[in-house]
Each structure stands twice: as C-alpha cells, then as structure tokens.
VORO-776762 format. One line per field, with one value per residue (C-alpha): x, y, z; residue number from 0. Coordinates in steps of 0.5 Angstrom, whole numbers. Layout:
N
px c(X:...);
py c(Y:...);
pz c(Z:...);
num c(NUM:...);
***
This chain:
842
px c(93:92:91:97:97:95:101:98:99:105:108:106:111:116:121:126:121:122:117:111:112:106:108:111:104:100:105:105:96:97:101:98:92:94:98:91:87:92:91:83:83:86:83:76:73:73:80:83:87:93:91:92:99:101:99:104:110:110:108:115:118:118:122:127:129:131:137:139:139:144:148:149:152:156:160:160:162:167:170:171:174:167:166:162:157:157:152:147:142:140:135:131:125:121:122:116:117:125:125:120:125:132:129:125:118:116:111:109:107:103:100:97:96:91:88:86:83:87:92:100:101:96:98:106:103:100:107:112:118:123:125:132:135:136:138:145:148:143:140:147:149:142:145:151:148:144:151:155:150:150:157:156:160:159:157:152:149:150:145:140:133:129:122:120:124:125:119:113:112:106:104:101:99:105:110:113:110:112:109:112:114:110:113:111:105:103:108:114:114:121:125:126:128:134:133:138:143:143:148:149:151:154:154:157:160:168:175:179:187:188:193:190:189:184:176:170:166:158:156:149:148:143:141:142:137:138:132:135:133:134:139:138:142:139:139:144:142:146:141:146:143:142:142:139:139:134:135:131:132:133:129:132:133:132:130:138:137:136:134:128:121:116:116:112:116:123:120:116:123:126:123:130:135:130:130:137:134:127:128:133:136:133:139:143:149:149:152:148:152:146:148:142:146:152:149:146:153:157:150:151:158:158:154:156:164:161:157:164:168:164:163:171:171:166:169:171:178:179:186:188:189:183:181:182:185:189:187:193:189:183:184:185:178:175:173:170:167:165:160:162:164:157:160:168:167:169:176:176:171:176:182:178:176:182:187:182:178:182:188:192:199:198:201:199:192:193:196:190:185:188:189:180:178:177:173:169:169:161:162:167:163:165:158:157:163:163:166:164:165:170:165:160:166:167:161:158:164:170:173:174:176:183:183:183:187:193:192:192:198:203:200:203:210:210:208:213:219:218:217:220:218:212:208:202:202:201:196:192:193:191:184:183:181:183:179:174:170:174:173:174:175:171:175:181:180:177:183:189:185:184:188:184:180:176:171:165:167:174:173:170:177:181:178:179:187:186:183:187:192:198:195:196:202:204:201:199:198:192:187:183:178:171:166:159:154:146:144:140:137:132:133:132:129:125:122:122:121:119:126:129:125:126:134:134:130:138:142:140:140:147:148:144:149:156:152:158:155:150:155:153:147:152:152:143:143:142:137:130:126:130:129:121:121:126:121:115:118:118:112:109:112:110:103:103:107:101:95:99:100:92:90:94:95:88:94:92:99:101:105:107:111:119:118:124:125:130:128:134:135:133:140:142:148:144:141:134:134:138:132:126:130:130:122:121:125:120:114:116:119:112:108:113:111:105:105:111:112:115:117:113:115:113:116:117:122:121:125:125:128:131:126:131:134:130:133:130:123:123:126:119:114:118:117:110:108:111:106:101:102:104:99:93:95:91:96:101:96:100:106:109:107:111:109:113:113:110:114:119:122:125:118:116:123:121:115:118:125:123:118:123:126:131:135:137:145:146:150:156:162:166:160:156:161:157:151:147:140:144:146:139:136:141:141:133:133:134:139:142:143:148:154:162:161:162:160:157:164:166:158:161:167:164:157:161:160:157:151:150:148:155:154:158:163:168:172:177:173:170:176:178:171:172:179:177:170:164:160:152:149:156:151:144:145:149:143:135:132:137:134:127:127:129:126:119:121:122:117:112:109:109:107:102:98:105:109:116:115:121:126:131:131:133:138:142:142:144:149:152:151:156:153:154:147:147:154:152:145:147:150:145:139:144:145:137:136:140:136:129:132:135:128:124:127:125:129:136:134:133:139:143:139:140:148:147:144:149:155:152:155:160:155:154:154:157:163:163:163:168:174:172:173:180:182:180:178:182:177:174:167:166:161:159:152:149:145:139:134:131:137:141:148:153);
py c(238:244:246:247:254:254:254:260:263:261:263:270:270:268:273:269:268:275:281:281:289:291:294:286:283:288:286:278:279:282:278:271:275:276:269:265:270:268:260:261:265:259:254:253:258:255:254:248:248:246:253:256:252:254:261:262:258:262:268:267:265:272:274:270:271:277:275:269:273:279:273:269:277:278:270:273:278:277:270:267:259:255:249:244:239:233:227:222:224:230:229:236:234:240:247:252:253:253:259:262:261:263:269:272:271:267:272:276:270:266:273:274:268:268:275:271:266:260:256:256:250:246:249:246:240:240:240:233:232:232:225:224:221:215:218:220:222:224:229:230:234:237:240:242:246:250:252:254:258:261:262:266:261:260:253:249:242:237:230:227:230:223:223:218:218:214:210:211:206:203:198:192:187:188:188:194:195:200:205:210:217:221:227:232:230:237:240:242:251:252:249:252:248:252:248:253:249:242:238:231:225:219:213:206:206:205:208:210:212:217:222:228:224:219:220:216:214:212:213:214:220:223:230:232:237:243:243:249:249:256:255:261:263:264:272:274:275:270:264:259:254:246:244:237:233:231:225:227:223:227:228:224:219:211:215:216:208:208:201:203:202:203:210:209:204:209:214:209:207:214:212:207:214:217:212:214:219:216:213:213:207:205:202:205:201:197:196:193:193:196:197:202:205:206:209:215:216:217:221:227:227:228:234:236:237:240:246:247:247:252:256:257:259:264:266:274:273:265:265:271:267:269:262:260:252:254:250:251:256:251:248:255:257:250:244:238:235:226:225:218:214:215:221:217:218:225:222:220:224:230:226:225:232:235:229:228:235:240:236:238:233:226:229:236:233:229:234:239:233:231:239:240:233:231:224:223:217:214:207:201:196:191:190:197:198:200:195:195:190:191:187:193:199:195:196:202:206:204:210:211:204:205:211:207:202:208:212:205:202:209:209:201:203:209:205:198:203:205:197:193:187:186:184:184:190:192:187:190:196:196:200:193:188:181:174:171:177:182:190:196:198:206:207:206:210:216:215:215:222:226:231:229:223:225:220:224:222:222:214:214:217:212:206:210:210:203:200:204:202:202:208:212:209:213:219:220:227:226:224:227:228:231:230:231:236:239:246:248:253:247:242:247:254:251:244:246:253:253:250:255:261:260:260:266:269:267:268:272:269:270:261:261:262:260:254:254:259:254:254:260:256:252:257:255:248:249:255:252:257:255:248:249:252:246:241:245:245:238:236:240:237:231:232:235:229:225:229:227:220:219:223:218:212:212:210:213:213:215:222:223:217:217:218:212:213:209:212:211:206:199:195:190:194:199:193:195:188:189:195:189:185:190:190:184:184:190:186:180:183:187:181:177:183:187:190:193:200:201:207:207:208:209:206:208:205:208:207:204:197:197:192:187:187:181:181:188:187:181:186:191:185:183:190:191:184:186:192:187:183:188:194:190:185:188:187:192:197:204:203:200:201:200:204:203:210:208:212:215:221:229:231:226:227:234:232:227:229:235:230:225:224:218:217:211:210:202:200:194:200:201:201:207:212:218:219:225:224:223:230:233:229:232:239:238:236:227:224:219:212:209:205:209:208:214:222:219:219:226:227:224:228:234:233:230:222:222:226:220:214:209:202:196:193:199:198:194:189:188:187:182:179:177:174:170:167:169:166:167:161:162:169:166:160:165:170:167:173:174:166:167:173:169:163:167:170:163:160:163:168:174:171:164:165:163:160:159:167:168:163:167:172:168:163:170:172:164:163:169:175:180:185:182:183:178:181:187:185:186:192:194:192:195:201:202:201:207:211:208:211:218:219:217:225:229:236:232:229:236:239:232:235:242:240:236:242:246:242:241:247:243:239:245:243:250:248:241:246:252:246:243:251:252:244:242:248:253:259:263:263:270:274:278:281:281:288:285:287:292:297:299:297:300);
pz c(-14:-17:-24:-27:-33:-39:-44:-47:-39:-38:-45:-43:-37:-40:-42:-45:-52:-55:-51:-56:-58:-61:-68:-67:-66:-71:-77:-76:-76:-83:-85:-83:-86:-93:-93:-91:-95:-102:-99:-98:-105:-109:-105:-102:-97:-91:-86:-83:-78:-84:-87:-82:-80:-87:-86:-80:-83:-89:-84:-81:-86:-89:-84:-86:-93:-92:-87:-91:-97:-93:-89:-97:-99:-93:-95:-101:-100:-95:-98:-91:-91:-92:-87:-91:-87:-91:-89:-90:-85:-82:-77:-77:-72:-72:-76:-74:-66:-67:-72:-68:-62:-66:-69:-63:-65:-61:-57:-63:-65:-60:-58:-65:-66:-59:-62:-68:-63:-64:-61:-63:-60:-63:-70:-69:-67:-74:-78:-80:-77:-82:-80:-85:-80:-76:-68:-66:-73:-76:-69:-68:-76:-75:-68:-71:-77:-70:-67:-74:-76:-67:-68:-75:-78:-86:-87:-91:-89:-95:-96:-99:-99:-98:-101:-95:-88:-83:-82:-77:-73:-70:-65:-67:-62:-59:-66:-70:-76:-81:-85:-90:-89:-92:-90:-96:-97:-95:-98:-94:-93:-91:-97:-103:-110:-114:-121:-123:-120:-122:-124:-127:-124:-126:-126:-129:-136:-138:-136:-142:-142:-147:-150:-146:-139:-137:-139:-136:-142:-143:-137:-135:-132:-127:-125:-118:-116:-110:-105:-99:-93:-88:-82:-77:-72:-65:-64:-69:-76:-79:-84:-87:-92:-91:-98:-100:-106:-110:-115:-123:-129:-135:-140:-145:-140:-143:-150:-153:-154:-160:-161:-155:-159:-153:-151:-146:-142:-143:-139:-133:-133:-130:-123:-124:-123:-119:-114:-111:-106:-105:-98:-92:-91:-84:-80:-74:-73:-78:-86:-91:-97:-103:-109:-109:-102:-105:-111:-105:-102:-109:-111:-104:-106:-113:-113:-106:-109:-116:-112:-107:-113:-117:-111:-110:-117:-116:-110:-110:-108:-110:-115:-120:-126:-130:-131:-124:-125:-119:-113:-109:-104:-104:-97:-95:-96:-97:-91:-91:-85:-87:-82:-81:-87:-90:-95:-95:-103:-103:-102:-108:-112:-111:-113:-120:-121:-119:-123:-129:-130:-127:-130:-122:-122:-117:-111:-111:-112:-106:-101:-102:-102:-94:-92:-94:-91:-85:-81:-75:-73:-70:-68:-67:-68:-73:-76:-78:-81:-89:-94:-100:-105:-110:-115:-115:-114:-121:-125:-122:-120:-125:-125:-117:-116:-120:-116:-109:-112:-113:-107:-104:-107:-105:-98:-98:-101:-96:-90:-93:-93:-86:-84:-89:-89:-85:-89:-84:-82:-90:-90:-84:-86:-93:-95:-99:-96:-100:-98:-102:-103:-104:-101:-99:-92:-92:-86:-88:-94:-89:-85:-90:-94:-89:-84:-78:-75:-68:-64:-60:-54:-51:-48:-56:-58:-54:-57:-63:-62:-61:-67:-72:-68:-74:-76:-70:-69:-77:-75:-68:-70:-74:-68:-65:-59:-60:-54:-58:-55:-57:-59:-52:-57:-58:-52:-47:-49:-54:-51:-44:-43:-35:-34:-38:-34:-27:-30:-33:-26:-23:-28:-34:-41:-44:-42:-48:-53:-47:-43:-39:-35:-32:-27:-23:-21:-17:-11:-10:-10:-3:-5:-1:-6:-13:-11:-11:-16:-20:-17:-20:-27:-27:-24:-29:-35:-32:-31:-38:-41:-37:-40:-47:-45:-43:-50:-55:-51:-48:-41:-35:-30:-24:-24:-18:-19:-22:-29:-32:-39:-44:-50:-56:-63:-60:-61:-57:-54:-52:-47:-47:-44:-38:-36:-38:-33:-27:-29:-28:-22:-18:-21:-18:-11:-11:-12:-6:-2:-3:4:3:1:-6:-10:-15:-22:-29:-34:-40:-47:-53:-60:-67:-69:-76:-80:-80:-74:-72:-65:-63:-66:-60:-57:-56:-57:-50:-47:-50:-46:-40:-40:-41:-35:-30:-32:-31:-24:-19:-13:-17:-18:-20:-16:-23:-31:-36:-43:-49:-53:-59:-65:-61:-66:-65:-63:-58:-55:-54:-50:-46:-44:-39:-36:-34:-28:-29:-35:-37:-40:-40:-46:-46:-43:-50:-54:-54:-58:-54:-54:-54:-52:-44:-44:-46:-40:-36:-38:-37:-29:-30:-26:-30:-28:-33:-34:-36:-43:-49:-45:-39:-37:-38:-35:-28:-28:-30:-26:-19:-20:-13:-16:-22:-21:-24:-24:-27:-32:-34:-41:-37:-34:-41:-44:-38:-38:-45:-44:-39:-43:-42:-39:-37:-34:-28:-27:-27:-23:-18:-17:-16:-17:-24:-25:-24:-29:-34:-33:-34:-41:-42:-40:-43:-37:-41:-47:-44:-51:-55:-49:-53:-57:-53:-54:-59:-53:-48:-52:-54:-47:-44:-50:-55:-51:-53:-49:-43:-40:-34:-33:-30:-27:-19:-20:-24:-18:-11:-16:-17:-10:-10:-14:-10:-3:-6:-9:-3:-1:-6:-4:-4:-11:-13:-10:-15:-21:-19:-19:-26:-29:-26:-30:-37:-39:-43:-48:-51:-60:-59:-55:-60:-66:-63:-62:-69:-72:-68:-68:-75:-80:-78:-77:-71:-69:-69:-66:-71:-71:-79:-79:-80:-86:-85:-83:-89:-90:-90);
num c(0:1:2:3:4:5:6:7:8:9:10:11:12:13:14:15:16:17:18:19:20:21:22:23:24:25:26:27:28:29:30:31:32:33:34:35:36:37:38:39:40:41:42:43:44:45:46:47:48:49:50:51:52:53:54:55:56:57:58:59:60:61:62:63:64:65:66:67:68:69:70:71:72:73:74:75:76:77:78:79:80:81:82:83:84:85:86:87:88:89:90:91:92:93:94:95:96:97:98:99:100:101:102:103:104:105:106:107:108:109:110:111:112:113:114:115:116:117:118:119:120:121:122:123:124:125:126:127:128:129:130:131:132:133:134:135:136:137:138:139:140:141:142:143:144:145:146:147:148:149:150:151:152:153:154:155:156:157:158:159:160:161:162:163:164:165:166:167:168:169:170:171:172:173:174:175:176:177:178:179:180:181:182:183:184:185:186:187:188:189:190:191:192:193:194:195:196:197:198:199:200:201:202:203:204:205:206:207:208:209:210:211:212:213:214:215:216:217:218:219:220:221:222:223:224:225:226:227:228:229:230:231:232:233:234:235:236:237:238:239:240:241:242:243:244:245:246:247:248:249:250:251:252:253:254:255:256:257:258:259:260:261:262:263:264:265:266:267:268:269:270:271:272:273:274:275:276:277:278:279:280:281:282:283:284:285:286:287:288:289:290:291:292:293:294:295:296:297:298:299:300:301:302:303:304:305:306:307:308:309:310:311:312:313:314:315:316:317:318:319:320:321:322:323:324:325:326:327:328:329:330:331:332:333:334:335:336:337:338:339:340:341:342:343:344:345:346:347:348:349:350:351:352:353:354:355:356:357:358:359:360:361:362:363:364:365:366:367:368:369:370:371:372:373:374:375:376:377:378:379:380:381:382:383:384:385:386:387:388:389:390:391:392:393:394:395:396:397:398:399:400:401:402:403:404:405:406:407:408:409:410:411:412:413:414:415:416:417:418:419:420:421:422:423:424:425:426:427:428:429:430:431:432:433:434:435:436:437:438:439:440:441:442:443:444:445:446:447:448:449:450:451:452:453:454:455:456:457:458:459:460:461:462:463:464:465:466:467:468:469:470:471:472:473:474:475:476:477:478:479:480:481:482:483:484:485:486:487:488:489:490:491:492:493:494:495:496:497:498:499:500:501:502:503:504:505:506:507:508:509:510:511:512:513:514:515:516:517:518:519:520:521:522:523:524:525:526:527:528:529:530:531:532:533:534:535:536:537:538:539:540:541:542:543:544:545:546:547:548:549:550:551:552:553:554:555:556:557:558:559:560:561:562:563:564:565:566:567:568:569:570:571:572:573:574:575:576:577:578:579:580:581:582:583:584:585:586:587:588:589:590:591:592:593:594:595:596:597:598:599:600:601:602:603:604:605:606:607:608:609:610:611:612:613:614:615:616:617:618:619:620:621:622:623:624:625:626:627:628:629:630:631:632:633:634:635:636:637:638:639:640:641:642:643:644:645:646:647:648:649:650:651:652:653:654:655:656:657:658:659:660:661:662:663:664:665:666:667:668:669:670:671:672:673:674:675:676:677:678:679:680:681:682:683:684:685:686:687:688:689:690:691:692:693:694:695:696:697:698:699:700:701:702:703:704:705:706:707:708:709:710:711:712:713:714:715:716:717:718:719:720:721:722:723:724:725:726:727:728:729:730:731:732:733:734:735:736:737:738:739:740:741:742:743:744:745:746:747:748:749:750:751:752:753:754:755:756:757:758:759:760:761:762:763:764:765:766:767:768:769:770:771:772:773:774:775:776:777:778:779:780:781:782:783:784:785:786:787:788:789:790:791:792:793:794:795:796:797:798:799:800:801:802:803:804:805:806:807:808:809:810:811:812:813:814:815:816:817:818:819:820:821:822:823:824:825:826:827:828:829:830:831:832:833:834:835:836:837:838:839:840:841);
***
C-alpha cells in the first residue's frame, strides 16, 4: 500500500484552508517570534513544545481581538435583540484549529510554522480539550455557539467555568478508573477574566414581608467572576462571547461572624464558597439531587440574569424613561433559551428581580418572563428528570420557593377553571409533587414559564407532546420541534480536510455555510473518478487512525478491515451490550468454521461511564474482556478485533469519525432524544446501522431508508411489547446463537479468573432489561449480515456513502439555529459581514 502524503504536504494542496499569502505568512512568523520571545525572556532560554503552542495560540488570538471588540461595538450601536443560551455544559474541545479555520488563517499558520521548522499538527496536539460537558447536550451547545456566530446573531453562551471538567478515563485491568481533568494547569490562552463585571449571588437566608415589598435577608454571598471566551463565526468577522462564571468568596467571607476568633480557619473556609465552580457533575441522562448541583444551577442563573438586565438597561435604545424601570420592551430585546431544565431557576429568578427589585406587578412580570424564556427538552427518561426536594429549596432558596408556589397556585387555578372537579389533572399538572418527600418538578416549571417548548428530533418532539399531554392539550401552539444539527466547520472542514477538499473540487465551498448544497453531489453518485476519490480519502483516514492506535495503544489492526465504530456515553439505553452480543456471535462463527471467508472487522467501542453507574462500568469491563479473548485467539487472526477507545472526548472524536466505515446508533426506539454523533458519521462517509430512534428517522428520510441499515422494533412495537410484557427468556430459549453468547458471558468464558464477574449483567439482561436488548438481537444480526454483504462490494458501498453525504445537509446546526431564530427568538439571521479591523469604520 502506498505511503500516504504527510499531512503537511497534503494541507498545501487544500484550498479551503485559506490562501497562504506571503504577507500573511510573514506577519504570522513575526507575531509568533514576538510572543515566543516574551515567553522566554520571562522564563528560560530553551523553548519547549508547549512554549511553541502558546506562542501560536497568542498569535492566532491577536487576530481575534480586533474583530471581537468591533463585533461587540456593532451590537452596542445597533442594539439588536440579544440571544442568551443558558447551559450548565459547553463541551468545546480544542480551540486553536477551529479559530484558524473560522478566520481563514490555517494555511498561513501552517506555512509560517513549517518555515520555522515546526509541525502545526504536533502543536495542535498539545492543547487540552475544554471538557466542560458530558456528551450530546454540552456538545450541542458548542455547535450552536459556532452557528449563532456564523449566522451573525447577537448571541451569548452563559455557563460555569468548571475548574475540573469531565474526568479523564484510564482503563486499568479492563476497568474504568477516573482521574481529575486539571485542564487549566498550564493556563487557558483563549479566556479573558473580567473582574470589573463581578457580581454577587445570594444563598440561604430568610424571607421578610415589609410594607415596601418582600425582602430576602441574612443571605450568604458568593461572588461570580466572569471569564470571556471569543466565539468566531466562519469568515464573517463576527466574534461573539461565551461568558463562564467562576465562584469567588468575598473578602469578608466568614469574617463577618464577629465571634470567629480563628482568622486562619475563616480564610481556609473560603474554599466552601469557591467549590461551587470546582467540578462538572459527570452524569449523562441521570439526575443526582445533590445540594452542590442545585447551587451550581442557581449560581449560573443568578449571575447571568443580573448581567442580562445590566446590558438591557445600559443599551442605547432601551426604554425612554431616565431610570429605565420600564421592562415592557424586555422580551423584544432579550431571548433566554434554557438548555434542558438545568437553568430552570431563570424563571423564578427573573420573577424575583422584576417583582421584588424592579417593583413590576406580578401579572406583568409573568407575561414578560413567559415571553422571554423558552425551554429545550433533551430526554424523557424518568431517571433523568430533575425533581428537587422542597426541603432543599426551603433552606437554600427560600424566596424562590415562595415564588414557585405562587406560580403553581395561579397555574392550577387556571387549570381548575377550565376543568372543574378534575382533581387528578391538577395533581398531574402541578409543579409540586406531593408524597413522602415533596418535590419540585423542574420540567413542569419550564413548560409553564416558557412561551415555547421544543424537542430535539421529530420523533422526540412527538414523544414530548405525549409525556406532557395535559400541558399540550392546554397550549398546543407552545410545542415545537427543532431537530439537532452539528457545525460543518469542526465536523467536516477541520476534522476531515481530505473529504472537504474532494467536495470543494466538485461543487465549490458554498456548502460550508449552506450545507444543503451537498445535494449537488447526487449526480456524482455513479461518477467513477469521484467514487475513487471518496474511497481514497476514507482509506487515508483509516491508515492515519491505525497509526495512531499503534502509537498510543500499541495495538496493530488491519486497516483494510471494516471500521465498525460505537462511540458515545456508556448507558444501558444506548445498548453497547447489543453490540457485544454481535461481536461474541461473530467470534463464535469464526471459531465454528475457521475456513469460511469472513468480512474482517475492527470493532471500536468508546465512551465514559458515570462514576457511580455500576452497570455502565460493568459494560466497559465486558468490552475489554471480550477484547482480551478475541484479540489473542490465533484462529481469529486479523478477521476480528475489539478495541475499547480509552478516554473518548471531542479531540478523539475528530480523529475516529473520519476513519469510520460503520456507525452504530442502536438505542431502543423512543429513548435517544436525537443523537448528534449519528450526523457526524453520516457527514464523514460512514454508513449507519441503527434503530428508528431520534434523528436516525430523519436521516433515513433524507437519504432513503435503503441507504441506511435500519433494524429492530419501532416505538409502537416497544409500546406493544410493554403492554404484553417483555420476556427475555423467550428470546434466549428460541435463538441458539444468543443463548450461546449469553451462556459464555455467564459461565466466565470471558472472565476465566473471575467466573461470576458478569453475573449482574446477565441477570439484568434476563430479568430486568428495560431496554429489550434480546428483542432486537435477531433483527440486528440479520442487518449486520447485510452490512457484511455490501462491504464485500466496495464500489456499491462507496455509492451509498456518497448518497449519505449528499443528503446530510439538513443536519447542519446552521439550519437548526435558523429555525430557533425564526420560530422561537423572533430574529433573522444575517449574512452581513462586519468590516475587518484593518478597514476603518464608516
């Protein structure tokens, strides 16, 4: 096999990375040397690779600041409606390459760094991922920021600057071990602290009703320090802001307690306040009702709302009256999008500010709040829904509890007037759940307090209407769908330049900001040369990823095997166990008939398990144990390999997705709200094996179901099976290959040193599997056989790949954000280019 071009050589041929003009290259070199010089003057004489990385990052950052300042100035002068995207997670990954791509600087930097005798890609690898998210929800927020900037919206991402993001995953003896993600250890070149905008946040205390309104008194104060990160749009000179809050103790913290004789003790106790922004809760689709988490949720909300109101009041065209107590225009100038229920406290907090502080009357305040807020639902899994104990609120946020009770009372009065005597409906629709432990249902609060509620894929939005049936009957116009999307800048141009380039050659580069233009590739589905080009890019990506696996994990794989990839958080509903059963069955077939011709596969499974999720950790151990057996069986050879991809994260996704042949999206129908990994694989030339769940449904609709490998129960079938009663044993008894695989797991075939290692897993599968793994086993095996069949015919396989790429345009986050803008926020995207900093303003 021919040795692929080095990336440096290949990148020179790639037009979409920006022309490396001589002036640009010289300027980058000069700036780089200046930054490097200042680093070294301060410190040492000899530069490390990390010094080179920081010099480059600061060089690229210099190109951002002028545009950033100008963009914010532009917003101040035009005073557009501002969009506030509130999220407890922003899973940003690395920033350097994305900034170069969006500024059109990549080739200039590449050339400059090359001339200095360095390798750009090596420097890019030094950067830490900003892992401030768990998975889909946090990564969606990051894609949305990219699209909002690219569409010229005056948008702000607001969240928490966690000192420790999602843990780093190590695999030790086949088990997941967590270690803290100290991502700020060497400093973060992309953030700017803004101490001048520091704000107080109050906790605890008591409520007092006085003649001049309600007062929240004797609170403990924590300060919120903002850190701003620039968010560049794609080649439009727009640079928006992501503002993340960090918790600081006030200087008199614990020293006000005059009885405190121990000054040292008091200063050490500052940590208690500052713990609020210490660490990201590592749960995906699971609610853990901890007080620290509730503090985090209120912290981001309280700081952000003060900021929003400050900006509203100081804006040029706010209200006419001098003290600006008029909030009538607030919903015309402000949109708040709640990314799941995590920032739901925005609703009572906005009410508290309007009613208690700004003295707006209740009904007016409620009208303003509803018009301003909108809620995105991300899951209907019951264990994921936020239901906070009233007792915790009573202690931590007493005023907000009062306000929630008042909101609920008015809501229930309204429902009772419409449905007299229907007490069960009142119970179902209440924000307060009665019972042994009274709880606040945050989803109900969000639905009541928002003017729009959306799901994240068509099928999910229909399920949302069913789960909030009573609310939907009350206000059907409130419920919408906004199918998720991904940014084609990071998820095509940045991670797969080879594919981007063969596309640009054929249809130009307009698709990068209008992904629907990929439809222009449809006439090329049978074009011999194009088929060859697409297949060649995939092969190069596979060779490159194989080299990485060999270097990092010391595993040798067959690069001509099918790369069968299943990467996402480990969760029972995502059914990594179904994949395991397929792998075991494949292994058993090879062992049974070693002479037969099998399509060689490298099965890669990756993802993190929440540290407290026992079953998810067992699933990882099972995958690694199957690998131990399969990968060392000489009879199998290189026909089947099982690799667990350690520490799956954004920067690893950018490497594995372009190399994948097969994308596994096999959740039980009705459980995966949308999925976004599915879209990334489709855009990067993998074929999908999947259930009719989440956005898979719409992918099949766009590309034609015959161009995906769709299998298994539909939502209706799952519901029917629930009514009948799912009996796993029925399938176990009827399907010999399934029985064999389960018995091997059970008997210790894959854990000879600890034969009952997997008894919990087998027990779950046999007797309480909510996600019906066995019910889809047979259909899955048949579908996988069709995958093998097609893979034997590389040309037909590649034709399907091209069809998929050509039909993936709908799944751009630019399309998603355009729909949010028009249908929810009431703003229009603009393709107006802000003039660059070197052009004087009008």
